LUMTI-427510 format. One record per residue (C-alpha): residue number from 1; x, y negated, z; residue in three letters. Coordinates in Angstrom, 2 decimals. Example, Ala and Ser with C-alpha at 12.3 -4.5 7.8 and 13.67 -1.06 7.14 Angstrom:
<torke 1; <12.30; 4.50; 7.80>; "Ala">,
<torke 2; <13.67; 1.06; 7.14>; "Ser">,
//
This chain:
<torke 1; <0.00; 0.00; 0.00>; "Met">,
<torke 2; <1.25; -3.47; -0.88>; "Ala">,
<torke 3; <2.35; -5.34; 2.25>; "Lys">,
<torke 4; <0.21; -8.42; 1.49>; "Tyr">,
<torke 5; <-2.94; -6.29; 1.93>; "Leu">,
<torke 6; <-2.15; -5.44; 5.57>; "Asp">,
<torke 7; <-3.89; -8.38; 7.22>; "Gly">,
<torke 8; <-7.13; -8.10; 5.22>; "Leu">,
<torke 9; <-8.34; -4.62; 6.18>; "Lys">,
<torke 10; <-10.83; -5.68; 8.85>; "Asn">,
<torke 11; <-11.68; -9.15; 7.58>; "Glu">,
<torke 12; <-15.09; -9.99; 6.04>; "Pro">,
<torke 13; <-13.87; -12.89; 3.88>; "Arg">,
<torke 14; <-10.76; -14.38; 2.36>; "Leu">,
<torke 15; <-11.22; -18.15; 2.03>; "Leu">,
<torke 16; <-8.72; -20.34; 0.17>; "Leu">,
<torke 17; <-8.52; -24.09; -0.41>; "Glu">,
<torke 18; <-6.16; -25.69; -2.90>; "Val">,
<torke 19; <-5.59; -29.48; -3.14>; "Pro">,
<torke 20; <-5.40; -30.67; -6.75>; "Leu">,
<torke 21; <-4.61; -33.92; -8.53>; "Glu">,
<torke 22; <-4.56; -35.19; -12.12>; "Pro">,
<torke 23; <-1.39; -34.19; -13.93>; "Leu">,
<torke 24; <-1.09; -37.75; -15.32>; "Gln">,
<torke 25; <-2.77; -40.94; -14.19>; "Gly">,
<torke 26; <-5.73; -40.90; -11.82>; "Ser">,
<torke 27; <-8.76; -40.26; -14.07>; "Arg">,
<torke 28; <-10.36; -36.89; -14.82>; "Phe">,
<torke 29; <-13.45; -35.62; -16.61>; "Gln">,
<torke 30; <-15.78; -33.30; -14.65>; "Pro">,
<torke 31; <-17.99; -30.62; -16.12>; "Thr">,
<torke 32; <-21.25; -31.92; -17.57>; "Gly">,
<torke 33; <-24.72; -30.38; -17.51>; "Phe">,
<torke 34; <-27.50; -30.77; -20.14>; "Pro">,
<torke 35; <-29.92; -33.61; -19.31>; "Asp">,
<torke 36; <-27.94; -34.28; -16.12>; "Leu">,
<torke 37; <-24.37; -35.20; -16.95>; "Gly">,
<torke 38; <-21.87; -35.05; -14.13>; "Ala">,
<torke 39; <-23.14; -33.61; -10.84>; "Ala">,
<torke 40; <-22.62; -36.42; -8.30>; "Val">,
<torke 41; <-24.23; -36.02; -4.88>; "Tyr">,
<torke 42; <-24.22; -37.76; -1.50>; "Glu">,
<torke 43; <-22.80; -36.23; 1.68>; "Thr">,
<torke 44; <-21.91; -37.56; 5.11>; "Thr">,
<torke 45; <-18.39; -38.08; 3.70>; "His">,
<torke 46; <-19.63; -40.26; 0.83>; "Gly">,
<torke 47; <-20.18; -39.49; -2.84>; "Asp">,
<torke 48; <-18.87; -36.13; -3.99>; "Glu">,
<torke 49; <-18.63; -34.55; -7.43>; "Leu">,
<torke 50; <-18.76; -31.01; -8.79>; "Leu">,
<torke 51; <-15.70; -30.86; -11.04>; "Val">,
<torke 52; <-16.09; -27.21; -12.04>; "Glu">,
<torke 53; <-19.04; -24.89; -11.33>; "Ser">,
<torke 54; <-18.96; -21.32; -10.01>; "Ala">,
<torke 55; <-20.18; -20.02; -13.39>; "Gln">,
<torke 56; <-17.43; -21.79; -15.30>; "Ser">,
<torke 57; <-14.76; -20.75; -12.81>; "Met">,
<torke 58; <-15.75; -17.09; -13.16>; "Ala">,
<torke 59; <-15.14; -17.35; -16.91>; "Asn">,
<torke 60; <-11.82; -19.12; -16.39>; "Arg">,
<torke 61; <-10.64; -16.51; -13.90>; "Leu">,
<torke 62; <-11.30; -13.83; -16.50>; "Glu">,
<torke 63; <-9.63; -15.69; -19.37>; "Val">,
<torke 64; <-6.27; -15.79; -17.53>; "Val">,
<torke 65; <-6.30; -11.98; -17.65>; "Cys">,
<torke 66; <-6.55; -11.90; -21.45>; "Trp">,
<torke 67; <-3.68; -11.97; -23.94>; "Asp">,
<torke 68; <-5.21; -13.84; -26.90>; "Ser">,
<torke 69; <-2.27; -12.99; -29.18>; "Val">,
<torke 70; <-2.47; -9.20; -28.70>; "Arg">,
<torke 71; <-6.26; -9.30; -28.05>; "Gln">,
<torke 72; <-6.06; -7.14; -24.93>; "Cys">,
<torke 73; <-5.53; -7.57; -21.19>; "Val">,
<torke 74; <-2.24; -8.98; -19.92>; "Val">,
<torke 75; <0.55; -6.53; -19.16>; "Glu">,
<torke 76; <0.10; -6.18; -15.34>; "Pro">,
<torke 77; <-3.53; -5.13; -15.90>; "Leu">,
<torke 78; <-3.01; -2.70; -18.76>; "Glu">,
<torke 79; <-5.08; 0.42; -18.16>; "Gly">,
<torke 80; <-8.09; -1.22; -16.46>; "Ile">,
<torke 81; <-11.58; -0.52; -17.79>; "Ser">,
<torke 82; <-13.36; -2.93; -20.13>; "Tyr">,
<torke 83; <-15.36; -2.88; -23.37>; "Ile">,
<torke 84; <-13.82; -3.87; -26.69>; "Asn">,
<torke 85; <-16.17; -5.04; -29.47>; "Val">,
<torke 86; <-15.21; -4.65; -33.12>; "Glu">,
<torke 87; <-16.88; -5.78; -36.32>; "Gln">,
<torke 88; <-15.88; -4.39; -39.72>; "Asp">,
<torke 89; <-12.88; -2.77; -38.05>; "Gly">,
<torke 90; <-11.54; -6.03; -36.58>; "Asp">,
<torke 91; <-11.56; -7.31; -32.99>; "Phe">,
<torke 92; <-14.61; -9.49; -32.29>; "Leu">,
<torke 93; <-14.82; -9.96; -28.52>; "Thr">,
<torke 94; <-14.68; -8.05; -25.24>; "Ser">,
<torke 95; <-16.63; -7.74; -22.00>; "Ser">,
<torke 96; <-13.85; -9.73; -20.31>; "Ile">,
<torke 97; <-14.35; -12.68; -22.66>; "Leu">,
<torke 98; <-18.15; -12.59; -22.73>; "Glu">,
<torke 99; <-19.91; -14.86; -20.21>; "Ser">,
<torke 100; <-22.38; -12.11; -19.27>; "His">,
<torke 101; <-19.79; -9.33; -19.41>; "Arg">,
<torke 102; <-21.42; -5.94; -20.08>; "Ile">,
<torke 103; <-24.78; -7.69; -20.62>; "Asn">,
<torke 104; <-23.39; -9.41; -23.73>; "Ser">,
<torke 105; <-25.68; -9.14; -26.79>; "Pro">,
<torke 106; <-22.62; -8.10; -28.81>; "Tyr">,
<torke 107; <-22.50; -4.99; -26.62>; "Ile">,
<torke 108; <-26.15; -4.21; -25.92>; "Leu">,
<torke 109; <-27.91; -5.59; -29.02>; "Glu">,
<torke 110; <-25.77; -3.96; -31.68>; "Ser">,
<torke 111; <-26.98; -1.39; -34.22>; "Lys">,
<torke 112; <-24.30; 0.84; -32.66>; "Asp">,
<torke 113; <-26.30; 2.28; -29.73>; "Lys">,
<torke 114; <-23.68; 4.75; -28.53>; "Ser">,
<torke 115; <-22.64; 2.75; -25.47>; "Phe">,
<torke 116; <-26.17; 1.52; -24.74>; "Phe">,
<torke 117; <-27.52; 5.08; -24.78>; "Asp">,
<torke 118; <-24.70; 6.23; -22.51>; "Lys">,
<torke 119; <-25.36; 3.37; -20.07>; "Leu">,
<torke 120; <-29.09; 4.07; -20.12>; "Gln">,
<torke 121; <-28.49; 7.74; -19.35>; "Glu">,
<torke 122; <-26.16; 6.94; -16.44>; "Glu">,
<torke 123; <-28.55; 4.38; -14.92>; "Thr">,
<torke 124; <-31.68; 6.57; -15.24>; "Asn">,
<torke 125; <-31.20; 7.68; -11.62>; "Ala">,
<torke 126; <-31.74; 4.06; -10.53>; "Leu">,
<torke 127; <-34.97; 3.51; -12.45>; "Glu">,
<torke 128; <-37.77; 4.35; -9.99>; "Lys">,
<torke 129; <-36.17; 3.89; -6.60>; "Arg">,
<torke 130; <-34.29; 1.21; -4.62>; "Pro">,
<torke 131; <-30.98; 0.36; -6.27>; "Ile">,
<torke 132; <-28.13; 2.57; -5.08>; "Asn">,
<torke 133; <-25.32; 0.02; -5.11>; "Phe">,
<torke 134; <-22.62; 2.63; -4.67>; "Lys">,
<torke 135; <-23.76; 4.41; -7.84>; "Leu">,
<torke 136; <-24.11; 1.09; -9.69>; "Leu">,
<torke 137; <-20.60; 0.11; -8.56>; "Ala">,
<torke 138; <-19.25; 3.45; -9.85>; "Gln">,
<torke 139; <-20.84; 2.84; -13.26>; "Ile">,
<torke 140; <-19.51; -0.72; -13.49>; "Leu">,
<torke 141; <-16.06; 0.37; -12.32>; "Met">,
<torke 142; <-16.06; 2.98; -15.06>; "Lys">,
<torke 143; <-16.76; 0.57; -17.92>; "Tyr">,
<torke 144; <-15.58; -2.87; -16.71>; "Asp">,
<torke 145; <-14.08; -3.17; -13.22>; "Cys">,
<torke 146; <-14.16; -6.99; -13.56>; "Asn">,
<torke 147; <-17.95; -6.80; -13.06>; "Cys">,
<torke 148; <-17.28; -5.86; -9.43>; "Leu">,
<torke 149; <-15.46; -9.17; -8.95>; "Leu">,
<torke 150; <-17.49; -11.57; -11.10>; "His">,
<torke 151; <-20.93; -9.94; -10.99>; "Gly">,
<torke 152; <-23.32; -8.89; -13.73>; "Val">,
<torke 153; <-27.07; -8.80; -14.40>; "Phe">,
<torke 154; <-28.21; -6.05; -16.76>; "Leu">,
<torke 155; <-31.48; -7.72; -17.69>; "Ala">,
<torke 156; <-32.76; -5.28; -20.32>; "Lys">,
<torke 157; <-35.91; -3.45; -19.20>; "Lys">,
<torke 158; <-34.62; -0.19; -20.69>; "Glu">,
<torke 159; <-31.88; -0.20; -18.04>; "Leu">,
<torke 160; <-33.69; 0.62; -14.76>; "Ala">,
<torke 161; <-36.39; -1.92; -15.54>; "Gly">,
<torke 162; <-33.96; -4.84; -15.78>; "Gly">,
<torke 163; <-33.25; -4.74; -12.03>; "Arg">,
<torke 164; <-29.52; -3.98; -12.08>; "Leu">,
<torke 165; <-27.67; -6.90; -10.52>; "Arg">,
<torke 166; <-24.25; -7.09; -8.91>; "Met">,
<torke 167; <-23.44; -10.35; -7.12>; "Pro">,
<torke 168; <-20.00; -11.92; -7.33>; "Arg">,
<torke 169; <-17.42; -10.86; -4.78>; "Thr">,
<torke 170; <-15.01; -13.54; -6.05>; "Leu">,
<torke 171; <-16.52; -17.03; -6.17>; "Ser">,
<torke 172; <-14.81; -20.33; -6.88>; "Ala">,
<torke 173; <-15.62; -23.97; -7.55>; "Phe">,
<torke 174; <-13.84; -27.33; -7.62>; "Ile">,
<torke 175; <-15.14; -30.43; -5.86>; "Glu">,
<torke 176; <-13.95; -34.02; -5.57>; "Ala">,
<torke 177; <-14.65; -36.41; -2.67>; "Thr">,
<torke 178; <-14.70; -40.20; -2.54>; "Gly">,
<torke 179; <-15.48; -40.40; -6.25>; "Val">,
<torke 180; <-15.86; -43.53; -8.35>; "Arg">,
<torke 181; <-16.89; -43.87; -12.00>; "Val">,
<torke 182; <-14.23; -45.01; -14.46>; "Ala">,
<torke 183; <-16.26; -46.24; -17.44>; "Thr">,
<torke 184; <-14.56; -46.68; -20.79>; "Ser">,
<torke 185; <-15.39; -46.14; -24.43>; "Gly">,
<torke 186; <-14.20; -46.30; -27.99>; "Gly">,
<torke 187; <-15.18; -46.44; -31.63>; "Val">,
<torke 188; <-15.18; -43.80; -34.35>; "Lys">,
<torke 189; <-13.79; -45.96; -37.13>; "Lys">,
<torke 190; <-14.58; -45.93; -40.84>; "Asp">,
<torke 191; <-12.21; -48.28; -42.65>; "Glu">,
<torke 192; <-13.73; -47.39; -46.05>; "Val">,
<torke 193; <-17.35; -48.27; -45.24>; "Asp">,
<torke 194; <-17.74; -49.71; -41.70>; "Pro">,
<torke 195; <-21.50; -50.24; -42.18>; "Ser">,
<torke 196; <-22.16; -46.83; -43.73>; "Gly">,
<torke 197; <-24.98; -44.44; -42.78>; "Asp">,
<torke 198; <-23.96; -43.22; -39.33>; "Thr">,
<torke 199; <-26.54; -40.40; -39.45>; "Ser">,
<torke 200; <-24.42; -38.85; -42.21>; "Arg">,
<torke 201; <-21.10; -39.44; -40.47>; "Gly">,
<torke 202; <-20.17; -42.73; -42.13>; "Phe">,
<torke 203; <-19.62; -46.18; -40.57>; "Gly">,
<torke 204; <-18.22; -47.43; -37.28>; "His">,
<torke 205; <-19.75; -45.58; -34.28>; "Val">,
<torke 206; <-19.13; -47.11; -30.84>; "Pro">,
<torke 207; <-19.49; -44.85; -27.81>; "Phe">,
<torke 208; <-19.21; -45.06; -24.02>; "Ser">,
<torke 209; <-17.36; -42.60; -21.80>; "Arg">,
<torke 210; <-17.57; -41.93; -18.07>; "Asp">,
<torke 211; <-14.61; -40.41; -16.27>; "Glu">,
<torke 212; <-13.94; -40.38; -12.53>; "Tyr">,
<torke 213; <-11.33; -41.11; -9.90>; "Thr">,
<torke 214; <-11.38; -39.48; -6.47>; "Ala">,
<torke 215; <-9.78; -39.65; -3.04>; "Asp">,
<torke 216; <-9.24; -35.88; -3.21>; "Ser">,
<torke 217; <-9.90; -32.88; -5.46>; "Ile">,
<torke 218; <-10.07; -29.37; -3.99>; "Thr">,
<torke 219; <-10.45; -25.90; -5.49>; "Ala">,
<torke 220; <-12.23; -23.38; -3.25>; "Tyr">,
<torke 221; <-12.02; -19.58; -3.56>; "Phe">,
<torke 222; <-14.12; -17.06; -1.62>; "Asn">,
<torke 223; <-13.40; -13.32; -1.80>; "Leu">,
<torke 224; <-16.09; -11.20; -0.13>; "Asp">,
<torke 225; <-13.99; -8.37; 1.35>; "Leu">,
<torke 226; <-16.97; -6.86; 3.17>; "Ala">,
<torke 227; <-18.87; -6.44; -0.09>; "Gln">,
<torke 228; <-15.86; -4.82; -1.77>; "Ile">,
<torke 229; <-15.68; -2.28; 1.07>; "Arg">,
<torke 230; <-19.47; -1.73; 0.85>; "Ala">,
<torke 231; <-19.08; -0.39; -2.70>; "Phe">,
<torke 232; <-17.76; 2.76; -1.01>; "Gly">,
<torke 233; <-15.25; 3.49; -3.77>; "Leu">,
<torke 234; <-12.30; 4.19; -1.50>; "Gly">,
<torke 235; <-9.34; 2.31; -0.09>; "Glu">,
<torke 236; <-7.22; 2.43; -3.26>; "Ser">,
<torke 237; <-10.07; 0.86; -5.26>; "Thr">,
<torke 238; <-10.47; -1.83; -2.61>; "Glu">,
<torke 239; <-6.73; -2.56; -2.87>; "Asp">,
<torke 240; <-6.99; -2.80; -6.66>; "Leu">,
<torke 241; <-9.97; -5.18; -6.62>; "Leu">,
<torke 242; <-8.39; -7.42; -3.96>; "Ile">,
<torke 243; <-5.09; -7.49; -5.87>; "Ser">,
<torke 244; <-6.87; -8.31; -9.12>; "Met">,
<torke 245; <-8.69; -11.18; -7.37>; "Ala">,
<torke 246; <-5.44; -12.58; -5.96>; "Leu">,
<torke 247; <-3.78; -12.25; -9.36>; "Tyr">,
<torke 248; <-6.63; -14.14; -11.04>; "Lys">,
<torke 249; <-6.53; -16.97; -8.49>; "Val">,
<torke 250; <-2.76; -17.47; -8.67>; "Met">,
<torke 251; <-2.61; -17.09; -12.44>; "Lys">,
<torke 252; <-5.40; -19.67; -12.82>; "Phe">,
<torke 253; <-3.60; -22.13; -10.53>; "Leu">,
<torke 254; <-0.41; -21.68; -12.53>; "Arg">,
<torke 255; <-1.79; -21.64; -16.07>; "Glu">,
<torke 256; <-5.50; -22.50; -16.16>; "Gly">,
<torke 257; <-5.84; -25.97; -14.66>; "Leu">,
<torke 258; <-6.23; -27.77; -17.99>; "Arg">,
<torke 259; <-10.01; -27.63; -17.73>; "Leu">,
<torke 260; <-10.70; -30.10; -20.54>; "Arg">,
<torke 261; <-8.75; -32.56; -22.68>; "Thr">,
<torke 262; <-9.38; -35.29; -20.10>; "Ala">,
<torke 263; <-9.24; -33.00; -17.06>; "Cys">,
<torke 264; <-5.68; -31.72; -16.74>; "Asp">,
<torke 265; <-4.94; -30.92; -13.10>; "Leu">,
<torke 266; <-2.09; -29.52; -11.03>; "Glu">,
<torke 267; <-1.62; -28.36; -7.45>; "Met">,
<torke 268; <-0.97; -31.29; -5.12>; "Ala">,
<torke 269; <0.17; -29.00; -2.30>; "Asp">,
<torke 270; <0.37; -25.31; -1.45>; "Ser">,
<torke 271; <-2.59; -22.94; -1.07>; "Ile">,
<torke 272; <-4.32; -23.21; 2.32>; "Val">,
<torke 273; <-5.67; -19.95; 3.78>; "Val">,
<torke 274; <-8.61; -21.00; 5.95>; "Ser">,
<torke 275; <-9.69; -17.40; 6.76>; "Arg">,
<torke 276; <-8.10; -15.32; 8.12>; "Pro">,
<torke 277; <-5.91; -18.08; 9.52>; "Asp">,
<torke 278; <-2.96; -15.79; 10.30>; "Asp">,
<torke 279; <-2.68; -14.35; 6.77>; "Trp">,
<torke 280; <-0.22; -15.61; 4.15>; "Gln">,
<torke 281; <-0.68; -15.66; 0.39>; "Met">,
<torke 282; <1.76; -13.38; -1.45>; "Pro">,
<torke 283; <3.90; -14.51; -4.36>; "Glu">,
<torke 284; <2.45; -13.94; -7.82>; "Leu">,
<torke 285; <5.34; -11.66; -8.79>; "Gln">,
<torke 286; <4.62; -9.40; -5.78>; "Asp">,
<torke 287; <1.04; -8.89; -6.91>; "Val">,
<torke 288; <2.16; -8.36; -10.52>; "Glu">,
<torke 289; <4.56; -5.68; -9.30>; "Lys">,
<torke 290; <1.85; -3.88; -7.29>; "Ala">,
<torke 291; <-0.92; -3.92; -9.93>; "Leu">,
<torke 292; <0.34; -1.25; -12.40>; "Pro">,
<torke 293; <0.55; 1.36; -9.63>; "Gly">,
<torke 294; <-2.93; 0.48; -8.35>; "Leu">,
<torke 295; <-4.37; 0.67; -11.89>; "Val">,
<torke 296; <-2.68; 4.03; -12.45>; "Lys">,
<torke 297; <-4.10; 5.38; -9.16>; "Lys">,
<torke 298; <-7.65; 4.32; -10.14>; "Ala">,
<torke 299; <-7.25; 6.03; -13.52>; "Ala">,
<torke 300; <-5.91; 9.24; -11.95>; "Ser">,
<torke 301; <-8.87; 9.26; -9.52>; "Asp">,
<torke 302; <-11.22; 9.27; -12.53>; "Gly">,
<torke 303; <-12.73; 5.86; -11.76>; "Leu">,
<torke 304; <-12.29; 4.53; -15.32>; "Phe">,
<torke 305; <-13.76; 5.81; -18.55>; "Ala">,
<torke 306; <-11.43; 7.98; -20.62>; "Asp">,
<torke 307; <-9.99; 6.14; -22.46>; "Pro">,
<torke 308; <-10.41; 3.10; -20.14>; "Pro">,
<torke 309; <-11.17; 0.77; -23.07>; "Val">,
<torke 310; <-14.60; 1.61; -24.50>; "Thr">,
<torke 311; <-15.01; 0.48; -28.10>; "Thr">,
<torke 312; <-18.37; -0.71; -29.44>; "Val">,
<torke 313; <-18.98; -1.60; -33.08>; "Thr">,
<torke 314; <-21.16; -4.70; -33.47>; "Tyr">,
<torke 315; <-23.43; -4.87; -36.47>; "Glu">,
<torke 316; <-25.94; -7.75; -36.62>; "Pro">,
<torke 317; <-29.59; -6.73; -37.02>; "Ala">,
<torke 318; <-29.94; -8.52; -40.39>; "Ala">,
<torke 319; <-26.93; -6.69; -41.79>; "Lys">,
<torke 320; <-28.17; -3.38; -40.45>; "Ala">,
<torke 321; <-31.56; -3.86; -42.15>; "Lys">,
<torke 322; <-29.85; -4.75; -45.42>; "Ser">,
<torke 323; <-27.71; -1.62; -45.27>; "Arg">,
<torke 324; <-30.74; 0.56; -44.51>; "Ala">,
<torke 325; <-32.55; -0.89; -47.52>; "Lys">,
<torke 326; <-29.58; -0.10; -49.77>; "Glu">,
<torke 327; <-29.58; 3.51; -48.54>; "Glu">,
<torke 328; <-33.26; 4.03; -49.40>; "Glu">,
//
């Protein structure tokens, strides 16, 4: 067992706080929501701002595990379970990259029903009774172990009536306190025809832009250790999931803090462990060194599909109908 796991065995939560600051200057652009814009709210400490939501952070914590050049997981995680989607023999996407993971339409709505049928068969035991979360965890571990960290909702009624949900065990968000609006703007210029039809992309188009400054920006991470143990998948699986979570957090803080063009952040100080208060964060290289052995142990215990990467061929419905017509 990796030494950094020692102090977490009887703890219900691992809570981390990380002070951040803009990489250059003092302005930053928060996430925006449709019909709402930036999420500014009042607290007893003054105006605060949601810089990055839990949903967005889940996606970002998965992206740092993906090698976009080789189109597979990064080297320390090679051998974990996930679903690869191909179209016309080429890589299209994967359950790691999809916002809804296994519930992606590219996985469950394809003409290729091989994986869907297999998943339906394995979840039949959950259809007309209370959800057995240990069995659900085993199924998710088999096909995409990331679902046990970031959650999933299998909403299709053919899969146990659309009741299969797994909440996140790893949650994260970024907030800013003492925020103030930094309003600016610009003009999309058209030197050829400044008064051209702007509805068609011509002409000068002035625009406004709201960014923010803040007294402090903090990233928060919450790992539900009690829930990981409640899966009942064994100590080695718990060690793997905790190590994967730590890897994701540290890799994100090192490589993933350019959230948007106008929101490029960096750590302003070291990671603060708020619970348990006597535990210390390991170094990233220590976790990277431990992961291959933990992945290999999970594979040897039969917890992953064989092979661990399940391949699904995506064929859009329109194309499938066209092909069927040609075959008539």
